[in-house]
C-alpha positions in Angstrom: 119.9 153.3 101.8 123.5 153.3 103.3 124.5 150.4 101.1 123.2 152.2 98.0 125.2 155.3 98.9 128.3 153.3 99.4 127.8 151.5 96.1 127.4 154.8 94.3 130.5 156.2 96.1 132.6 153.2 94.9 131.2 153.5 91.4 132.3 157.1 91.2 135.7 156.3 92.8 136.3 153.4 90.3 135.5 155.7 87.4 137.7 158.5 88.6 140.8 156.4 89.2 141.0 154.5 85.9 144.3 155.7 84.4 146.1 154.9 81.2 149.9 154.6 81.3 151.1 154.9 77.7 154.8 154.3 77.0 156.7 155.4 74.0 155.5 152.4 72.0 151.8 151.7 71.4 152.1 148.1 72.4 152.8 149.1 76.0 149.6 150.4 77.7 148.0 149.6 81.0 144.6 150.6 82.6 144.7 149.8 86.3 141.5 150.3 88.3 142.3 151.3 91.9 139.4 150.7 94.4 139.1 151.5 98.1 136.3 149.9 100.0 136.0 148.2 103.4 132.8 146.3 102.5 131.8 144.0 99.5 130.5 146.0 96.6 129.5 145.4 93.0 131.0 147.7 90.4 129.6 148.1 86.9 131.5 149.8 84.1 129.4 150.7 81.1 132.1 151.9 78.6 132.6 148.4 77.2 136.2 147.9 78.4 138.3 145.1 76.9 138.3 142.1 79.2 141.2 139.6 78.9 142.6 137.5 81.8 141.1 139.9 84.5 143.1 139.9 87.7 143.2 141.6 91.1 145.8 142.2 93.8 145.1 140.8 97.3 145.8 142.7 100.5 148.9 140.4 100.8 150.2 141.5 97.4 149.3 138.3 95.5 147.7 138.5 92.0 144.7 136.3 91.4 142.1 135.7 88.7 139.0 137.9 89.0 135.5 136.8 88.2 133.8 139.2 85.8 130.2 139.4 84.4 129.7 140.7 80.9 126.4 141.8 79.5 126.7 143.7 76.2 128.9 146.8 77.0 128.3 146.3 80.7 131.2 144.8 82.8 130.5 144.0 86.4 132.7 142.6 89.2 133.1 142.6 93.0 136.5 142.9 94.7 136.9 139.6 96.6 137.1 139.5 100.4 140.9 139.2 100.4 141.2 142.4 98.3 139.6 144.6 101.0 140.1 147.5 101.9 142.2 148.5 98.8 143.0 146.7 95.6 144.2 147.2 92.0 142.2 145.5 89.2 143.3 144.8 85.7 140.4 143.8 83.4 142.9 143.4 80.5 146.2 141.9 81.4 148.6 142.6 78.5 151.0 139.8 77.4 154.1 142.0 78.2 153.1 142.5 81.8 155.1 140.4 84.4 153.6 140.0 87.8 154.3 140.1 90.7 156.6 143.1 90.4 157.6 145.2 93.4 161.0 146.2 92.2 161.9 149.6 90.8 164.1 150.1 87.8 167.8 149.8 88.6 170.5 152.4 88.0 173.1 151.2 85.5 175.2 154.3 84.8 175.4 158.0 85.4 177.5 160.5 83.4 177.9 164.2 83.8 179.2 166.2 80.9 180.3 163.0 79.2 182.3 161.8 82.2 181.1 158.7 84.2 180.5 159.2 87.9 179.9 156.6 90.7 176.4 155.1 90.4 174.3 156.0 93.4 170.8 157.3 94.0 172.4 160.3 95.8 175.2 161.9 93.8 177.1 164.8 95.3 179.3 166.4 92.6 180.6 169.2 94.8 181.9 172.3 93.1 181.8 172.4 89.3 183.4 175.2 87.2 180.2 175.5 85.2 176.8 173.9 84.8 177.2 170.5 83.0 175.9 170.6 79.4 174.2 167.3 79.9 173.5 164.6 82.5 172.8 161.1 81.3 171.2 158.4 83.5 170.8 154.8 82.3 168.2 152.5 84.0 167.0 149.0 83.4 164.1 146.9 84.7 164.3 143.1 84.8 160.5 142.5 84.6 158.5 145.3 83.0 159.0 148.3 80.7 159.9 151.7 81.9 157.1 154.2 81.8 158.9 156.9 79.9 155.8 159.1 79.7 155.9 159.3 83.5 159.6 160.1 83.9 159.8 163.4 85.9 162.8 165.7 86.3 163.1 168.9 88.3 165.9 171.4 88.8 165.7 173.2 92.1 162.0 172.2 92.3 161.1 173.5 88.8 160.9 172.0 85.3 164.1 172.1 83.2 162.3 174.2 80.6 162.1 177.1 83.1 165.9 177.4 82.7 165.9 176.7 78.9 166.7 173.1 79.5 165.1 169.9 78.3 164.5 166.2 78.9 165.0 163.5 76.4 164.9 159.7 76.6 165.7 156.7 74.5 164.4 153.2 75.1 165.2 149.7 74.0 162.6 147.9 71.8 161.1 146.1 74.9 161.3 149.4 76.8 163.0 147.7 79.7 166.1 149.9 79.4 166.1 153.7 79.0 168.7 156.5 78.7 167.4 159.7 80.3 169.3 162.8 79.1 168.9 166.1 81.0 170.1 169.4 79.5 170.0 171.7 82.6 170.0 174.9 80.6 171.1 178.3 82.0 171.6 178.0 85.7 172.8 180.8 88.0 176.0 180.5 90.0 174.5 178.7 93.1 173.9 175.3 94.7 171.6 173.2 92.5 169.6 170.0 93.0 168.4 167.8 90.1 165.7 165.2 91.1 164.9 162.4 88.7 161.9 160.0 89.1 161.7 157.0 86.8 158.8 154.5 87.3 158.2 151.2 85.6 154.9 150.3 83.9 153.7 147.9 86.4 150.4 148.7 88.2 152.4 149.7 91.3 154.5 152.2 89.3 157.7 151.0 91.1 159.9 154.1 91.0 163.6 154.7 91.1 164.7 158.2 92.2 168.0 159.9 91.7 169.2 163.1 93.3 172.2 165.0 91.9 173.6 168.0 93.7 176.3 170.4 92.7 177.4 174.0 93.0 178.7 176.4 90.4 179.1 179.2 92.9 182.7 180.4 93.2 184.8 178.5 95.8 185.6 181.8 97.3 182.7 184.1 98.1 183.2 187.8 97.5 186.7 187.1 96.2 186.7 190.5 94.4 185.8 192.3 97.7 183.1 194.4 96.1 180.7 193.6 99.0 181.2 195.0 102.5 179.3 194.4 105.8 177.7 197.3 107.7 181.0 197.9 109.5 183.0 198.1 106.2 184.6 194.7 106.6 184.6 192.1 103.8 181.3 190.3 103.5 181.6 186.4 103.8 185.0 186.7 105.4 185.8 186.4 109.1 188.5 188.7 110.4 190.5 188.3 113.6 193.8 189.3 115.4 195.3 186.0 116.6 197.7 186.2 119.6 196.6 189.8 120.2 198.1 191.9 123.1 196.7 194.9 124.8 198.7 197.1 122.4 197.4 195.3 119.3 195.7 197.6 116.8 194.7 196.7 113.3 191.9 197.1 110.8 190.3 195.1 108.0 188.4 197.2 105.5 186.9 197.1 102.0 188.3 200.2 100.4 188.3 202.0 97.0 191.3 201.7 94.7 191.0 198.1 93.6 191.9 196.8 90.2 188.3 197.3 89.1 186.4 198.7 92.0 187.1 197.9 95.6 189.6 195.7 97.4 190.5 194.4 100.8 193.0 196.3 103.0 194.6 194.6 106.0 196.4 197.2 108.1 198.7 196.4 110.9 199.1 199.4 113.2 200.7 198.5 116.5 201.3 195.7 119.0 201.3 192.0 118.4 200.1 191.5 114.8 199.0 188.1 113.6 196.1 189.3 111.3 193.9 186.8 109.5 190.9 187.2 107.2 189.4 183.8 106.2 186.5 181.8 105.1 185.5 178.1 105.2 186.1 176.1 102.0 183.9 173.4 100.3 186.9 171.5 98.8 187.6 167.8 98.3 190.1 166.1 100.5 192.9 164.8 98.3 192.3 167.3 95.5 194.7 170.0 94.4 193.7 173.7 94.1 195.2 177.0 92.9 194.6 180.3 94.7 195.3 183.2 92.5 194.8 187.0 92.6 196.5 190.3 92.9 198.1 192.2 95.8 200.1 195.3 96.6 201.7 196.4 99.9 204.0 198.9 101.4 206.4 196.4 103.0 207.2 192.6 102.7 203.7 191.8 104.1 201.0 189.3 103.3 200.5 185.6 102.5 197.8 182.9 102.6 197.4 179.7 104.5 195.2 176.6 104.6 194.1 175.0 107.8 192.3 171.7 108.1 191.0 169.4 110.8 191.8 165.7 111.1 188.7 163.6 110.3 189.3 161.2 113.3 190.4 163.6 116.0 188.7 166.8 114.9 191.8 168.7 115.9 193.7 171.1 113.7 196.0 169.1 111.5 197.0 170.4 108.1 198.6 173.8 108.2 200.1 174.9 104.9 201.2 178.4 104.0 202.4 180.1 100.8 205.7 182.1 100.7 205.5 185.7 101.9 204.7 188.3 99.4 207.4 190.8 98.4 206.9 194.5 98.5 205.0 195.8 95.4 203.7 199.3 95.0 201.4 198.4 92.1 198.9 195.5 91.6 201.0 192.3 91.2 199.6 188.8 90.4 200.3 185.8 92.6 199.3 182.2 92.8 199.7 179.4 95.2 199.0 175.7 94.6 198.1 173.4 97.5 196.6 169.9 98.0 193.9 169.3 100.7 195.0 166.3 102.8 192.9 163.2 102.3 192.6 162.6 106.1 191.4 166.2 106.8 188.2 168.1 106.6 186.7 171.5 107.6 189.2 173.5 105.6 189.6 177.2 106.0 191.6 179.6 103.8 193.2 182.7 105.4 194.7 185.9 104.0 197.3 187.1 106.5 199.6 189.8 107.5 202.1 189.8 110.4 203.5 193.3 110.7 203.1 197.0 110.7 201.9 198.3 107.3 199.2 197.7 104.7 198.6 194.9 102.3 195.8 194.9 99.7 194.2 191.9 98.0 191.8 191.9 95.0 190.2 189.6 92.4 191.0 186.3 94.2 190.0 183.0 92.7 190.2 179.5 94.0 190.1 176.7 91.3 190.5 173.0 91.4 193.5 171.9 89.3 192.4 169.5 86.6 
């Protein structure tokens, strides 16, 4: 009775796991039968499957010929002892299939917005001024076709169509080479992750995965100073009075009267005044950037500085500052170009004031110089 139940269970399992992998061209199709059983069983399929060079995979990964009995539309077989407890069976081995094959498709090229990037299964693009119009990934497989119908792409864990995007692919005649083109669609200004999964058409579905990350969020958070924390300070900025004395008195506030809403006020009132308002930057060592924005003040107050840490020592190393701002009663544009040192990391940008009086900043932007 137990053997009968086990046989019935295996029959149901075998029927349930027959899967067809159809590629773009009709000549590429595969129907693997995956079977799990820890005792010898006989399996019969009554749908009249095509039988041609039947093979099975041993527990050691070898492919061997499988003995099959045919009676009309009935096809029966038993997984051999060296295929227990799990095996894959092909009743119809197509001519195009090359076995053994345990290797995934290989990445040949990646381009973002038409520009080539370094080939890697993990690509970090960093900050981009906008979402790329397209991302092209080229893959090739030395042994078997790429299973285009099983290529999967997600953006932030969702299908590209959710964002108005799409997935397209183009294959060579033998289907062993494929161009996968992703149109991301309309993405919000944020950090994004695109995950690409490309299997081959072998029974093992050997899969190459690619992860591409980038951010379109502004390099400076709350650069327009429209957001304030509960105490009225600028959200996403850290304020401090360096080298303060007992007499030091100052304030950092988001106030009305900006160019188009609110703005930042740094007010030095008394005592030792080395006032800083800064935030960490996600910038690329060796790259050049431009800080721009508007200011006004009631004295020759205000400037910006960049501080980085040496990659090896972890100590403060790069220290660059822009020229001091001249007195301006009305909103006045300014800009400052700087290059992040290649041997530095952990960069921070600071807005500063060093004396008694008020300086206001608004509509700041940080952009990489192309």
